[in-house]
VEXPA-952895 format. One record per atom (N, C-alpha, C): residue in three letters; x negated, y, z; chain. Coordinates in nm, 4 decimals, decimal comma, m for minus. Atoms other than C-alpha are relative to their C-alpha. Layout:
BEGIN
<atom resn="ALA" X="X" Y="Y" Z="Z" chain="A"/>
...
end
This chain:
BEGIN
<atom resn="UNK" X="m0,0404" Y="0,1071" Z="0,0673" chain="A"/>
<atom resn="UNK" X="m8,1348" Y="12,6614" Z="8,2162" chain="A"/>
<atom resn="UNK" X="m0,0317" Y="0,0366" Z="m0,1508" chain="A"/>
<atom resn="UNK" X="0,0410" Y="m0,0277" Z="0,1255" chain="A"/>
<atom resn="UNK" X="m8,2337" Y="12,6153" Z="7,8377" chain="A"/>
<atom resn="UNK" X="0,1315" Y="0,0563" Z="m0,0645" chain="A"/>
<atom resn="UNK" X="m0,1356" Y="m0,0417" Z="0,0632" chain="A"/>
<atom resn="UNK" X="m7,9779" Y="12,8001" Z="7,6212" chain="A"/>
<atom resn="UNK" X="0,0655" Y="m0,1234" Z="m0,0990" chain="A"/>
<atom resn="UNK" X="m0,0692" Y="0,0920" Z="0,1137" chain="A"/>
<atom resn="UNK" X="m7,9524" Y="12,4958" Z="7,3583" chain="A"/>
<atom resn="UNK" X="0,0580" Y="m0,0932" Z="0,0875" chain="A"/>
<atom resn="UNK" X="m0,0427" Y="0,1007" Z="m0,0630" chain="A"/>
<atom resn="UNK" X="m7,8717" Y="12,2543" Z="7,6637" chain="A"/>
<atom resn="UNK" X="0,1257" Y="0,0551" Z="0,0676" chain="A"/>
<atom resn="UNK" X="m0,1074" Y="m0,0550" Z="m0,0684" chain="A"/>
<atom resn="UNK" X="m7,6221" Y="12,5135" Z="7,8190" chain="A"/>
<atom resn="UNK" X="0,1283" Y="m0,0142" Z="m0,0962" chain="A"/>
<atom resn="UNK" X="m0,0975" Y="0,0041" Z="0,0627" chain="A"/>
<atom resn="UNK" X="m7,3793" Y="12,4935" Z="7,5414" chain="A"/>
<atom resn="UNK" X="0,0585" Y="m0,1457" Z="m0,0117" chain="A"/>
<atom resn="UNK" X="m0,0788" Y="0,1335" Z="m0,0011" chain="A"/>
<atom resn="UNK" X="m7,3737" Y="12,1301" Z="7,5329" chain="A"/>
<atom resn="UNK" X="0,0518" Y="m0,0519" Z="0,1317" chain="A"/>
<atom resn="UNK" X="m0,0488" Y="0,0304" Z="m0,1312" chain="A"/>
<atom resn="UNK" X="m7,3191" Y="12,0970" Z="7,9001" chain="A"/>
<atom resn="UNK" X="0,1474" Y="0,0519" Z="0,0271" chain="A"/>
<atom resn="UNK" X="m0,1316" Y="m0,0713" Z="0,0089" chain="A"/>
<atom resn="UNK" X="m7,0325" Y="12,3274" Z="7,8600" chain="A"/>
<atom resn="UNK" X="0,1024" Y="m0,0766" Z="m0,0721" chain="A"/>
<atom resn="UNK" X="m0,0539" Y="0,0698" Z="0,0925" chain="A"/>
<atom resn="UNK" X="m6,8941" Y="12,1313" Z="7,5781" chain="A"/>
<atom resn="UNK" X="0,0352" Y="m0,1391" Z="0,0526" chain="A"/>
<atom resn="UNK" X="m0,0306" Y="0,1373" Z="m0,0501" chain="A"/>
<atom resn="UNK" X="m6,9081" Y="11,7807" Z="7,7635" chain="A"/>
<atom resn="UNK" X="0,0365" Y="0,0194" Z="0,1396" chain="A"/>
<atom resn="UNK" X="m0,0468" Y="0,0138" Z="m0,1400" chain="A"/>
<atom resn="UNK" X="m6,7917" Y="11,9109" Z="8,0965" chain="A"/>
<atom resn="UNK" X="m0,1101" Y="0,0176" Z="0,1032" chain="A"/>
<atom resn="UNK" X="0,0872" Y="0,0012" Z="m0,1041" chain="A"/>
<atom resn="UNK" X="m7,1039" Y="11,9798" Z="8,2611" chain="A"/>
<atom resn="UNK" X="m0,0638" Y="m0,1357" Z="0,0474" chain="A"/>
<atom resn="UNK" X="0,0598" Y="0,1132" Z="m0,0311" chain="A"/>
<atom resn="UNK" X="m7,2608" Y="11,6417" Z="8,2601" chain="A"/>
<atom resn="UNK" X="m0,1536" Y="0,0203" Z="0,0135" chain="A"/>
<atom resn="UNK" X="0,1445" Y="m0,0417" Z="m0,0346" chain="A"/>
<atom resn="UNK" X="m7,5995" Y="11,6370" Z="8,4262" chain="A"/>
<atom resn="UNK" X="m0,0762" Y="m0,1170" Z="m0,0769" chain="A"/>
<atom resn="UNK" X="0,0847" Y="0,0948" Z="0,0370" chain="A"/>
<atom resn="UNK" X="m7,8979" Y="11,4451" Z="8,2936" chain="A"/>
<atom resn="UNK" X="m0,0334" Y="m0,1197" Z="0,0935" chain="A"/>
<atom resn="UNK" X="0,0507" Y="0,0933" Z="m0,0915" chain="A"/>
<atom resn="UNK" X="m7,9935" Y="11,1213" Z="8,4275" chain="A"/>
<atom resn="UNK" X="m0,1326" Y="0,0009" Z="0,0418" chain="A"/>
<atom resn="UNK" X="0,1467" Y="m0,0069" Z="m0,0321" chain="A"/>
<atom resn="UNK" X="m8,3107" Y="11,0906" Z="8,6214" chain="A"/>
<atom resn="UNK" X="m0,0731" Y="m0,0956" Z="m0,0395" chain="A"/>
<atom resn="UNK" X="0,0815" Y="0,0951" Z="0,0446" chain="A"/>
<atom resn="UNK" X="m8,5950" Y="10,9101" Z="8,4750" chain="A"/>
<atom resn="UNK" X="m0,0365" Y="m0,1019" Z="0,1086" chain="A"/>
<atom resn="UNK" X="0,0338" Y="0,0731" Z="m0,0939" chain="A"/>
<atom resn="UNK" X="m8,6989" Y="10,6009" Z="8,6568" chain="A"/>
<atom resn="UNK" X="m0,1462" Y="m0,0182" Z="0,0083" chain="A"/>
<atom resn="UNK" X="0,1224" Y="m0,0110" Z="m0,0330" chain="A"/>
<atom resn="UNK" X="m9,0204" Y="10,6258" Z="8,8403" chain="A"/>
<atom resn="UNK" X="m0,0626" Y="m0,1292" Z="m0,0192" chain="A"/>
<atom resn="UNK" X="0,0539" Y="0,1131" Z="0,0280" chain="A"/>
<atom resn="UNK" X="m9,2695" Y="10,3723" Z="8,7532" chain="A"/>
<atom resn="UNK" X="m0,0536" Y="m0,0693" Z="0,1289" chain="A"/>
<atom resn="UNK" X="0,0102" Y="0,0765" Z="m0,1451" chain="A"/>
<atom resn="UNK" X="m9,3440" Y="10,0867" Z="9,0526" chain="A"/>
<atom resn="UNK" X="m0,1601" Y="0,0432" Z="0,0093" chain="A"/>
<atom resn="UNK" X="0,1656" Y="0,0170" Z="m0,0192" chain="A"/>
<atom resn="UNK" X="m9,7047" Y="10,1472" Z="9,1994" chain="A"/>
<atom resn="UNK" X="m0,0464" Y="m0,1510" Z="m0,0321" chain="A"/>
<atom resn="UNK" X="0,0656" Y="0,1256" Z="0,0231" chain="A"/>
<atom resn="UNK" X="m9,9387" Y="9,8700" Z="9,0908" chain="A"/>
<atom resn="UNK" X="m0,0337" Y="m0,0725" Z="0,1536" chain="A"/>
<atom resn="UNK" X="0,0235" Y="0,0875" Z="m0,1270" chain="A"/>
<atom resn="UNK" X="m9,9840" Y="9,5871" Z="9,3747" chain="A"/>
<atom resn="UNK" X="m0,1516" Y="m0,0027" Z="0,0071" chain="A"/>
<atom resn="UNK" X="0,1294" Y="0,0168" Z="m0,0162" chain="A"/>
<atom resn="UNK" X="m10,3265" Y="9,5968" Z="9,5141" chain="A"/>
<atom resn="UNK" X="m0,0244" Y="m0,1356" Z="0,0643" chain="A"/>
<atom resn="UNK" X="0,0312" Y="0,1301" Z="m0,0291" chain="A"/>
<atom resn="UNK" X="m10,4615" Y="9,2524" Z="9,5485" chain="A"/>
<atom resn="UNK" X="m0,1251" Y="0,0126" Z="0,1147" chain="A"/>
<atom resn="UNK" X="0,1216" Y="m0,0254" Z="m0,1145" chain="A"/>
<atom resn="UNK" X="m10,6798" Y="9,2279" Z="9,8861" chain="A"/>
<atom resn="UNK" X="m0,1004" Y="m0,1350" Z="m0,0256" chain="A"/>
<atom resn="UNK" X="0,0992" Y="0,0976" Z="0,0217" chain="A"/>
<atom resn="UNK" X="m11,0168" Y="9,0268" Z="9,8388" chain="A"/>
<atom resn="UNK" X="0,0248" Y="m0,1083" Z="0,0886" chain="A"/>
<atom resn="UNK" X="0,0027" Y="0,1089" Z="m0,0847" chain="A"/>
<atom resn="UNK" X="m10,9531" Y="8,8422" Z="10,1404" chain="A"/>
<atom resn="UNK" X="0,1133" Y="m0,1269" Z="m0,0469" chain="A"/>
<atom resn="UNK" X="m0,1103" Y="0,1147" Z="0,0580" chain="A"/>
<atom resn="UNK" X="m10,6412" Y="8,6640" Z="9,9579" chain="A"/>
<atom resn="UNK" X="m0,0495" Y="m0,0813" Z="m0,1167" chain="A"/>
<atom resn="UNK" X="0,0932" Y="0,0569" Z="0,1140" chain="A"/>
<atom resn="UNK" X="m10,8747" Y="8,5773" Z="9,6555" chain="A"/>
<atom resn="UNK" X="m0,1178" Y="m0,0909" Z="0,0383" chain="A"/>
<atom resn="UNK" X="0,1210" Y="0,0468" Z="m0,0454" chain="A"/>
<atom resn="UNK" X="m11,1928" Y="8,4630" Z="9,8391" chain="A"/>
<atom resn="UNK" X="0,0153" Y="m0,0570" Z="0,1359" chain="A"/>
<atom resn="UNK" X="0,0021" Y="0,0454" Z="m0,1082" chain="A"/>
<atom resn="UNK" X="m11,2342" Y="8,2627" Z="10,1298" chain="A"/>
<atom resn="UNK" X="m0,1646" Y="m0,0405" Z="0,0464" chain="A"/>
<atom resn="UNK" X="0,1210" Y="0,0530" Z="m0,0406" chain="A"/>
<atom resn="UNK" X="m11,5512" Y="8,1595" Z="10,3517" chain="A"/>
<atom resn="UNK" X="0,0126" Y="m0,1462" Z="0,0584" chain="A"/>
<atom resn="UNK" X="m0,0129" Y="0,1423" Z="m0,0709" chain="A"/>
<atom resn="UNK" X="m11,6159" Y="7,8002" Z="10,4357" chain="A"/>
<atom resn="UNK" X="m0,1533" Y="m0,0469" Z="m0,0077" chain="A"/>
<atom resn="UNK" X="0,1258" Y="0,0568" Z="m0,0328" chain="A"/>
<atom resn="UNK" X="m11,9327" Y="7,6600" Z="10,5885" chain="A"/>
<atom resn="UNK" X="m0,1111" Y="0,1155" Z="m0,0707" chain="A"/>
<atom resn="UNK" X="0,1022" Y="m0,1083" Z="0,0239" chain="A"/>
<atom resn="UNK" X="m12,1257" Y="7,9990" Z="10,5182" chain="A"/>
<atom resn="UNK" X="0,0153" Y="0,0374" Z="m0,1386" chain="A"/>
<atom resn="UNK" X="m0,0037" Y="m0,0089" Z="0,1534" chain="A"/>
<atom resn="UNK" X="m12,0420" Y="8,0018" Z="10,1495" chain="A"/>
<atom resn="UNK" X="0,1127" Y="0,0767" Z="m0,0289" chain="A"/>
<atom resn="UNK" X="m0,0966" Y="m0,0810" Z="0,0385" chain="A"/>
<atom resn="UNK" X="m11,8082" Y="8,2422" Z="9,9781" chain="A"/>
<atom resn="UNK" X="0,0908" Y="m0,1047" Z="m0,1244" chain="A"/>
<atom resn="UNK" X="m0,0659" Y="0,0754" Z="0,0927" chain="A"/>
<atom resn="UNK" X="m11,5432" Y="8,0170" Z="9,7683" chain="A"/>
<atom resn="UNK" X="0,1249" Y="0,0802" Z="m0,0493" chain="A"/>
<atom resn="UNK" X="m0,1245" Y="m0,0457" Z="0,0430" chain="A"/>
<atom resn="UNK" X="m11,2714" Y="8,1176" Z="9,5543" chain="A"/>
<atom resn="UNK" X="0,1303" Y="m0,0909" Z="0,0436" chain="A"/>
<atom resn="UNK" X="m0,1113" Y="0,1023" Z="m0,0523" chain="A"/>
<atom resn="UNK" X="m10,9226" Y="7,9995" Z="9,6616" chain="A"/>
<atom resn="UNK" X="0,0944" Y="m0,0316" Z="m0,1263" chain="A"/>
<atom resn="UNK" X="m0,0644" Y="0,0320" Z="0,1236" chain="A"/>
<atom resn="UNK" X="m10,7623" Y="8,0192" Z="9,3132" chain="A"/>
<atom resn="UNK" X="m0,1291" Y="m0,0018" Z="m0,1320" chain="A"/>
<atom resn="UNK" X="0,0915" Y="0,0223" Z="0,0913" chain="A"/>
<atom resn="UNK" X="m10,9200" Y="7,9214" Z="8,9922" chain="A"/>
<atom resn="UNK" X="0,0206" Y="0,1165" Z="m0,1216" chain="A"/>
<atom resn="UNK" X="0,0099" Y="m0,0995" Z="0,1048" chain="A"/>
<atom resn="UNK" X="m10,9843" Y="8,1266" Z="8,6596" chain="A"/>
<atom resn="UNK" X="0,0760" Y="m0,0802" Z="m0,1102" chain="A"/>
<atom resn="UNK" X="m0,0740" Y="0,0356" Z="0,1293" chain="A"/>
<atom resn="UNK" X="m10,7668" Y="8,0971" Z="8,3462" chain="A"/>
<atom resn="UNK" X="m0,0991" Y="m0,0380" Z="m0,1025" chain="A"/>
<atom resn="UNK" X="0,0719" Y="0,0425" Z="0,0968" chain="A"/>
<atom resn="UNK" X="m10,9131" Y="7,8911" Z="8,0883" chain="A"/>
<atom resn="UNK" X="m0,0028" Y="0,0530" Z="m0,1340" chain="A"/>
<atom resn="UNK" X="m0,0014" Y="m0,0493" Z="0,1162" chain="A"/>
<atom resn="UNK" X="m10,8085" Y="8,0927" Z="7,8052" chain="A"/>
<atom resn="UNK" X="m0,0523" Y="0,1577" Z="0,0323" chain="A"/>
<atom resn="UNK" X="0,0268" Y="m0,1507" Z="m0,0178" chain="A"/>
<atom resn="UNK" X="m10,8625" Y="8,4439" Z="7,9394" chain="A"/>
<atom resn="UNK" X="m0,1346" Y="0,0147" Z="0,0535" chain="A"/>
<atom resn="UNK" X="0,1259" Y="m0,0157" Z="0,0103" chain="A"/>
<atom resn="UNK" X="m11,1926" Y="8,3591" Z="8,0853" chain="A"/>
<atom resn="UNK" X="m0,0330" Y="0,0336" Z="0,1480" chain="A"/>
<atom resn="UNK" X="0,0570" Y="m0,0474" Z="m0,1146" chain="A"/>
<atom resn="UNK" X="m11,4046" Y="8,4424" Z="8,3998" chain="A"/>
<atom resn="UNK" X="0,0587" Y="0,1259" Z="0,0418" chain="A"/>
<atom resn="UNK" X="m0,0545" Y="m0,1354" Z="m0,0309" chain="A"/>
<atom resn="UNK" X="m11,2499" Y="8,7248" Z="8,5948" chain="A"/>
<atom resn="UNK" X="0,1393" Y="0,0233" Z="0,0199" chain="A"/>
<atom resn="UNK" X="m0,1313" Y="m0,0142" Z="m0,0116" chain="A"/>
<atom resn="UNK" X="m10,8780" Y="8,6585" Z="8,5704" chain="A"/>
<atom resn="UNK" X="0,0576" Y="m0,1303" Z="0,0614" chain="A"/>
<atom resn="UNK" X="m0,0693" Y="0,0955" Z="m0,0872" chain="A"/>
<atom resn="UNK" X="m10,7087" Y="8,4392" Z="8,8584" chain="A"/>
<atom resn="UNK" X="0,1127" Y="m0,0491" Z="m0,0492" chain="A"/>
<atom resn="UNK" X="m0,1140" Y="0,0184" Z="0,0331" chain="A"/>
<atom resn="UNK" X="m10,4414" Y="8,2252" Z="8,8003" chain="A"/>
<atom resn="UNK" X="0,0836" Y="m0,0199" Z="0,1360" chain="A"/>
<atom resn="UNK" X="m0,0988" Y="m0,0325" Z="m0,0787" chain="A"/>
<atom resn="UNK" X="m10,1379" Y="8,2605" Z="9,0205" chain="A"/>
<atom resn="UNK" X="0,0114" Y="m0,1767" Z="0,0642" chain="A"/>
<atom resn="UNK" X="m0,0335" Y="0,1435" Z="m0,0117" chain="A"/>
<atom resn="UNK" X="m10,0706" Y="7,9236" Z="9,2370" chain="A"/>
<atom resn="UNK" X="0,1380" Y="0,0364" Z="0,0508" chain="A"/>
<atom resn="UNK" X="m0,1428" Y="0,0184" Z="m0,0203" chain="A"/>
<atom resn="UNK" X="m9,6808" Y="7,8597" Z="9,2555" chain="A"/>
<atom resn="UNK" X="0,0389" Y="m0,1532" Z="0,0776" chain="A"/>
<atom resn="UNK" X="m0,0490" Y="0,1488" Z="m0,0426" chain="A"/>
<atom resn="UNK" X="m9,4837" Y="7,5721" Z="9,4027" chain="A"/>
<atom resn="UNK" X="0,0066" Y="m0,1064" Z="m0,0897" chain="A"/>
<atom resn="UNK" X="0,0043" Y="0,1174" Z="0,1052" chain="A"/>
<atom resn="UNK" X="m9,4605" Y="7,3687" Z="9,0912" chain="A"/>
<atom resn="UNK" X="m0,0957" Y="0,0198" Z="m0,1166" chain="A"/>
<atom resn="UNK" X="0,0869" Y="m0,0191" Z="0,0966" chain="A"/>
<atom resn="UNK" X="m9,7285" Y="7,5285" Z="8,8710" chain="A"/>
<atom resn="UNK" X="m0,1038" Y="0,1019" Z="0,0400" chain="A"/>
<atom resn="UNK" X="0,1247" Y="m0,1043" Z="m0,0165" chain="A"/>
<atom resn="UNK" X="m10,0399" Y="7,7307" Z="8,8347" chain="A"/>
<atom resn="UNK" X="0,0167" Y="0,0783" Z="m0,1359" chain="A"/>
<atom resn="UNK" X="m0,0069" Y="m0,0760" Z="0,1125" chain="A"/>
<atom resn="UNK" X="m9,9910" Y="8,0329" Z="8,6059" chain="A"/>
<atom resn="UNK" X="m0,1218" Y="0,1390" Z="m0,0111" chain="A"/>
<atom resn="UNK" X="0,0696" Y="m0,1264" Z="0,0267" chain="A"/>
<atom resn="UNK" X="m10,1905" Y="8,3097" Z="8,4472" chain="A"/>
<atom resn="UNK" X="0,0848" Y="0,1074" Z="m0,0388" chain="A"/>
<atom resn="UNK" X="m0,1006" Y="m0,1033" Z="0,0222" chain="A"/>
<atom resn="UNK" X="m10,0064" Y="8,6434" Z="8,4764" chain="A"/>
<atom resn="UNK" X="m0,0430" Y="0,0904" Z="m0,1235" chain="A"/>
<atom resn="UNK" X="0,0544" Y="m0,0928" Z="0,1049" chain="A"/>
<atom resn="UNK" X="m10,2132" Y="8,8137" Z="8,1937" chain="A"/>
<atom resn="UNK" X="0,0387" Y="m0,0797" Z="m0,1393" chain="A"/>
<atom resn="UNK" X="m0,0296" Y="0,0796" Z="0,1376" chain="A"/>
<atom resn="UNK" X="m10,1723" Y="8,5577" Z="7,9058" chain="A"/>
<atom resn="UNK" X="0,1427" Y="m0,1068" Z="m0,0098" chain="A"/>
<atom resn="UNK" X="m0,1236" Y="0,0790" Z="0,0045" chain="A"/>
<atom resn="UNK" X="m9,8874" Y="8,3311" Z="8,0132" chain="A"/>
<atom resn="UNK" X="m0,0211" Y="m0,1224" Z="m0,0017" chain="A"/>
<atom resn="UNK" X="0,0334" Y="0,1489" Z="0,0037" chain="A"/>
<atom resn="UNK" X="m10,0708" Y="8,0023" Z="8,0223" chain="A"/>
<atom resn="UNK" X="0,0267" Y="m0,0414" Z="0,1345" chain="A"/>
<atom resn="UNK" X="m0,0250" Y="0,0772" Z="m0,1153" chain="A"/>
<atom resn="UNK" X="m9,9582" Y="7,7645" Z="8,2753" chain="A"/>
<atom resn="UNK" X="m0,0200" Y="m0,1159" Z="0,0093" chain="A"/>
<atom resn="UNK" X="0,0017" Y="0,1441" Z="m0,0307" chain="A"/>
<atom resn="UNK" X="m10,0077" Y="7,3952" Z="8,4132" chain="A"/>
<atom resn="UNK" X="0,1007" Y="m0,0310" Z="0,0991" chain="A"/>
<atom resn="UNK" X="m0,0864" Y="0,0435" Z="m0,0758" chain="A"/>
<atom resn="UNK" X="m9,7550" Y="7,2141" Z="8,5605" chain="A"/>
<atom resn="UNK" X="m0,0536" Y="m0,0944" Z="0,1321" chain="A"/>
<atom resn="UNK" X="0,0853" Y="0,0859" Z="m0,1078" chain="A"/>
<atom resn="UNK" X="m9,8585" Y="7,0492" Z="8,9135" chain="A"/>
<atom resn="UNK" X="0,0851" Y="m0,1520" Z="0,0152" chain="A"/>
<atom resn="UNK" X="m0,0638" Y="0,1361" Z="m0,0046" chain="A"/>
<atom resn="UNK" X="m9,7825" Y="6,6676" Z="8,9619" chain="A"/>
<atom resn="UNK" X="0,0853" Y="m0,0013" Z="0,1334" chain="A"/>
<atom resn="UNK" X="m0,0710" Y="0,0148" Z="m0,1350" chain="A"/>
<atom resn="UNK" X="m9,5172" Y="6,5723" Z="9,2118" chain="A"/>
<atom resn="UNK" X="m0,0755" Y="m0,0645" Z="0,0952" chain="A"/>
<atom resn="UNK" X="0,0560" Y="0,0564" Z="m0,1295" chain="A"/>
<atom resn="UNK" X="m9,6258" Y="6,4722" Z="9,5629" chain="A"/>
<atom resn="UNK" X="0,0622" Y="m0,1171" Z="0,0432" chain="A"/>
<atom resn="UNK" X="m0,0748" Y="0,1241" Z="m0,0735" chain="A"/>
<atom resn="UNK" X="m9,3545" Y="6,2178" Z="9,6116" chain="A"/>
<atom resn="UNK" X="m0,0310" Y="m0,1335" Z="m0,0890" chain="A"/>
end
């Protein structure tokens, strides 16, 4: 144990240092979830963000379509 830390532990009643939280692993997006095949052609399931440009897909939520990169969102029209 480090000598500088040992006297602090003794003075504070042997308090242990908290563990640092580990970062969550990045979610891997599967290609099958983004693209689909219809009548022999490859089609995109989600559209691109108009602010970020080509290559950044927008997420399809229940009541909106949102970009995870810039935060741009469009509300869907109610179906009723």
